[in-house]
N, C-alpha and C positions, 0 to 999 in steps of 0.2 A: 417453788418458782411461780411467777405470775404469767398468766396467759394474756396475750394482747391482741385486740381485734381493731382494725381500721375500717370505718364506714366512709365511703367517699360520696358525699351528697347529703344535705340536711333537710331534704324535703320529707313528705310523709313516709315514703318507703324507707328512708334512712332512719328516721326517728322510731318508726314501728319496729324495725330490726333491732335497734339499740335496746328498746324496752323489752323485747322478747329475750334478748341475750341476758339482760340484767335480771329478769325474773327467774330464768332457768338456771343461770350460773352467776350469782352475784359477785363472785370473786374475779371474774374476767374483767379486765380493764378495756374500756371502749373509747376510742377517739373518733369523733365525727368531724370530718374534713369538709370544708366548703370554700369555694373560690371568693365568696363574699364575706364581709364581716357581719352580715345579716343572715340569720338562719331561716328555716321553714320553706325554702324552695318556692314551688309554684303556689303554695298557700299565700305567700306574700306577693309573688310577681306574676301569677297566672290566673288565680281565682278573680272573677270580675269584682271591681271596687264596690258595686252595689249588692254584693252577696257577703255581707259582713258576718252573717250567721255561720256561713261555711268557713270563713277565715278563723272563726273562734276556736277551731281545733288546735290552734297554736298553744292553747292552755294545757292541753294534754302533752304536747312536745316539751313545753316549758318544765313540766314536772320531771320528765325523763332527763332533760339537760341538767337539772339540779341534783341528780343522783351523784353520790360521791365517786363512783367508779367511771363516770362519764366525763369526758373533756371535749369541749368544742374548739376546733382549731380552724379559725376563719382566715380569710384573705390568703389562702393557699390554693393555687390551682394545680391539680394533678395533671400532669402532662407538660406543664411549664415549670413549676417550681420543684416538683418531685415527681418521678415516674412510677408507674404501677410496679415495675420490677423492683425498684428501690423500696417501695412500701412492703413488698413481700419479704424483703430482707429484714425489715424492721419489725414486722408484725407476724403473728402466727396465722392470721387469716386476714383477707381483705375482701370487703363487701362493696360492690359498686352499686350505688343508688343515684347515679347521675342523671337518670331520665334520658329522654331523647328529645332534643330541643331544636334541631335544624328543620326548617320548613321544607316539606316535600314539594317538589317541583310539579307544575302542571304538565310540562312536556309539550307545549304548544307555541306556535309562532307569536312573538310579541311579549312574552312574559317577562322579558328583561327590560321593558320600557319603564322610564320614570312614571311613577303613579301606580305601580304594582307592588303590593306589600304582602309579605307572609303574615299569617295570624300570630305566629310566635313573636315577630318583631312588633307588630302593632299592639298586642295585648301587653307585652312587656313594657312598651312605651307608655301606655295609659295606666300602667301599675307602678310606674316610677323606677323600673329597673335601671341601675346606673349605666349598663351597657347600651341601653336604648333611649335614655332620657333626651339625647340630642337627635333622635330620629327626625323629628319635626316633619311629619308626613304632610304632604300637600293633598288634603282631602277635598279635591276638586270635583265639582258636579258637572252637569246637573244630577247625575246619578252616581252611586257607589254600588258596585257589584261585589257581593261576598259569596264566594264559591264554596259550597259545603253546606250540610244541613244537620251537623252534629251540635253538641252543646257549645263548642267553642264558637262556631258560626253564629249561634243564637246569642251568645254573650256579646259578640262584636256588634251585631246589628242593634242590640239593645242599648249598649253604651253610646253608639253613634246616634241613636234615636232619642236619647233622653236629654233633658234640659238641666240647667244649673239647679233650680229648686229641687229637682228630683234626685240630684246627686249630693245634696248637702250633707247627708249622713253617711258619706262614703269616704274612702281615702284616695279618691281620684285626684291626681296632682292638678294644681291650678293651671299649669301650662297646657295640659291636655284639654281641660274644659274651655279655655280661651280659644284654642285651635278649633274645637268642635263648634263653638259659637260663631267664629269668624268664617267658617266654611260655607260655601254656597249651594251645597247639595240639597235637593228637595225630595229625592227618591233614593231608596235603598232597596237593592234586589238581593234576596237570598236564594241561591240556585242549587238544586239538587239534581244529580243525574237520573235518579230513580223516583219513585212515587212517595207519597206521604206515609205509606205503611212501611217503607224501607228506611225512613229517616231515623236517626239515632239520638235525637234530642229527647228530653224528659217532658212528660205532660206539664209538670210544674213550670219549667222554663218556657214552654210554648205559650202557656197562659199569661206569663209575664208580658209577652209581646202585645197583649191587648190592653195593657195598663199604662202605656206611655201617653203623657199629657198632650204632646204636640206631634205625635207620629201615629198614624192609623195603619193597622195591619190589614192588608187586602190579599185575597186569594181568588184564583180563577175557579169558579164553581165546577167547571167541566173537568178540572184535573183531580177532583175528589172522587174516591170510589163510591159505588152504590152499596148494595148489600154485600157483605163479605163474611166469611167464616174461616177461622183457623182452628187447629186441633186443641191448642192449649187454652183452657178457659181464662186463665190469668192474662195471657197475651190478648185474648179476644177483648176483655174489658179494657185493657190499656189502649188498644187500637180504637176502640169505640169512643174513648175519652178524647184521643187525639183528633179523630175525624169530626166529632161533635164541635170541638173547639174551632177547628178549621172552617167548618160550615158556618159557624158564627161570624168568622172573619170575612167569609165570602159575601155576607150581607152588609158589610160596612160600606159607607159612602166614601169613596176615595178623596173627595173634596172636603171632608169634614174637619181635617186638621191640616196644618201647613206642610207636613211631610208625610210621605207614604212609604210603608214597608211592604214590598211586593214579595210574597212567598211563592216561588215558582218551582215546579218539579218537572221531570222529564226534560231536563235542560243540561247539555254537556258543552262547555266552552271549547271552541275549536280554534279561535284566533283572537288575540288582543289587538285592536286596531290602533293606529296612530303612527306618526313619524318621529316627532321629538318627545312625545309623551302620549299617555293613553287618551283616546278620544271615543272609544267604543269597545264593545265586546261582541263577537260573532258566536252564536250559540246554536248548536245542533239539537233538533228535537229528537227525543229518544222514546222508546217503548220498552216494556219488560218482556223478555222472551220466556219460553217455557222453563228455563233453568234459573229464572230470577235475575238475569243479567240485563243491564241497560244497553240497548243496541240502537244505533242511529237509524232514523227513518229516511234520511236524505233531505229532509226539510231543514232550513236554517232561518234565523232572524237575527237582527242586530239590536243591542241595547245601547242607548246613548249614555255613556258613563265616562267620567274623568278619572276614576279611581277604581282599582280592582284589589280585593283582599282575598288571598287564598287561605282556606281553612280545610285542607284535605288531608291533614295528618303530618306526622313528623318522621324524621329518620335519625339514626344514631350518629353522634359525632365520634370518629375513630380515636382510640387511645392506644398508645404504644403497647404492643404485647397482648392486645385484647382483640380477638377476632369478631368482626361484625357479621351477623346472620346474612344470608344471601339476599334476603328481601330488604335488608337495610334498616329495619325498624327496631332492632335490639341487638344485643351481643349474643353470639353463639353460646348456648348453655344447654344443659340437660337438667331440668327441674331446678334451675338456679345455680348449678355448678358449671363454671366455665373451665376451670383447670384445677390442679392441685392447690388447695388453700385460697382459691380465687372464686368469688360467687357474685351473683347479680340478683337484685331485687327490684320490684316496681317495674317501670317502663323499660329499664335497662334489661330486665329479664323477659318480659312478655310483650313489649311494644306499647304504643300509647293507647291504652284501653282501660276502662273501668273508672270509678270515682275514687275519692280520697280513701274512703273506708275499704275499698277493695285491697288496698296495700296492707291493712292490718293482718289479715289471714295469710296473704301471699308472703310478706316479709317474715311473719312468724314461722311459717313452714320452712323457709330457707334457713333462717337462723338456727332452728332446731337441728336440721341436717348438718349445718356447719359445726355446731357445738358437739354433735356426736362424733365428728371426725377431727376435732380440734386437739392438737397436741402442744405441749409446752416446749418450744424450741429454744428457750433461753434468749429470746430476742429482746432488743432494747425498748421497743414500744414507744410510748409518748416522749420520754426523755431523749431517745435517740432521734426521733423526728425533729424535736425542737433544736437539738444540736446541729442536725444537718441543715435546717432552715437558717439557723443563725450564721452558719458558714457561707450561706448563699445570700446573705443580707435580705432575707425574706422576713418581713415584720408580721408574723402571725398574730391574730387577735383571739381573744377568749370570749366565753359566754358572759363574763362580767363586762367586757367591752360592749357586747350587744345590749346589755341592760342599760348602759350609759346612752347608747344610741336611742333605744326605746324611750328613755326618759325625756330626751330632747324632742322626739317626734310627737310625744303625747302631752307636752307641757303647753299651757295657755291656749287651749283650743276653743273655738266657738262652740256653743252648745250643740250636741249631737254629732259633731265631727270626731271620728275615732282616732285619727292621727294625720299629721302632715309629714309625709315621707321626705327624708333626705335622699336626693337622687343623684349625687355625684360621688365617686369614690374618694376624692380629696376631702370632701365634707364629711363623709361617713367616718373616714379614718381620723379626722380631726375631732369628731364627736367622741371617739373612744378615749380621748385624752382629757375630756372635760371633767 
C-alpha cells in the first residue's frame, strides 16, 4: 500500500517539507495544495519586486514539483473547498504550511480610517496577488507613515521611494507603478518603537535605502547611540555596521532629492488623526527601560501624513479543527505536531519570523518527525481528493497548468523585465487552458 501526505500551502515551508519527504521516503506520495493556480507563496506575492535574486529560489521548488511522487493541486482553498478533517480522512498525514497572513492590528484610535493599510495587503497589491490587485490604495500625502522597522517595513518604504527606471528589471505590476508615480507624497516616515539597535532589518536592506535615485534617507543624529558594547562579537560587528550606515544617513541633505525617507526611532503611534480619512498620526516619544522595553515618556508629536501602513507583524487565519496559539501568531503545536497526523511548518508552526532559508531546516525537521510516525492507513490520497473536488465542482489546477501561466507571463518581455504577472483569477484560470 502507498502512504499519502497532503501539504497545505505551496510557499517555501511547504516545498521544503515536500523535498524532505521525497528524499527520506521516495515512495510516499505528496500532494501540495494551494488556493491559487500559481505556486511559491510569498516568494511570488511577498518578496519585494526589486529582489529578484531572492525570488530565484523558485528554481529549487520547481525541481521538487517535477518529482514523480509530487502533485500540485491548485485553485483549491482548504476551509472552503475541502476541510482539514476531510483531508485527514483522505491522507495519512496533513502538513499545514499556510503561513500567517492577516495583518496585526495597532489597537489605537483611528486605525480603521480610510488611508490605513496593512503591509500584507499593500505588499500583495504591489506583487500582483489576485486577491489584492483591486486594492487601489490612495497613497495620499504629503507624507506616508510606515509603522515598523523590520524587513517588511524596509521593503515597503523602498518600493514607495523608487522610480520607474529603478523598477524596470522587476516584476512590479504596471498598475502599481502608475499609482506610485501619480501620488503626491513627498515624505515617507519609517517608525520604530525602540532604537536602531533593536531594529530587525538586515544591514544589506538598510544600505539599499541609500541607493534610491529620487528619495534621500535622513536620520536624526541625536537618536543614534554613542559607544556601545554587546557580549556577542558577531552581534557587535553587525550593530556597528548598522550604526555606521545610519550615521552616514544623518549627514544627508534632506533637500538633495525630491522625496525624503525619515527613519525615526523611539516613536510609538497612539492615534491616527482624521474624520473621513487619514490626515495625521500622533506619536508618543519612547525610551528603553532597564528590561529593554519601549516605555512612553509622556511627550507626543504629530506627523502630517495622508496614508499609514502598518508593518508590525501578522496573525494566523483560523481553520476548522485547528487551534490557534493564544498569542495568535501560529497554530498550537509541539515541535510542529498539532494533533495526531496533523502537523505545521514555517510560519504556521513558529509565527512570522526568519527568512526563506530558515524554512529548510524547520520543515525538514518536522517532515522527519512526521515520517517516523507515518502509517499506511489505506487512504485514498490524490485520487480521493480529485473525486471529492469534482463532486463539488471545484476545478483544481495542476503544475502543468502553472507552467502554461508562467509561459504567458514571461513571453515577449522588454529586455531585463523578468515577467508580467497575470493578476486576476479569471485571467489566471484562462491561461491554464492556453
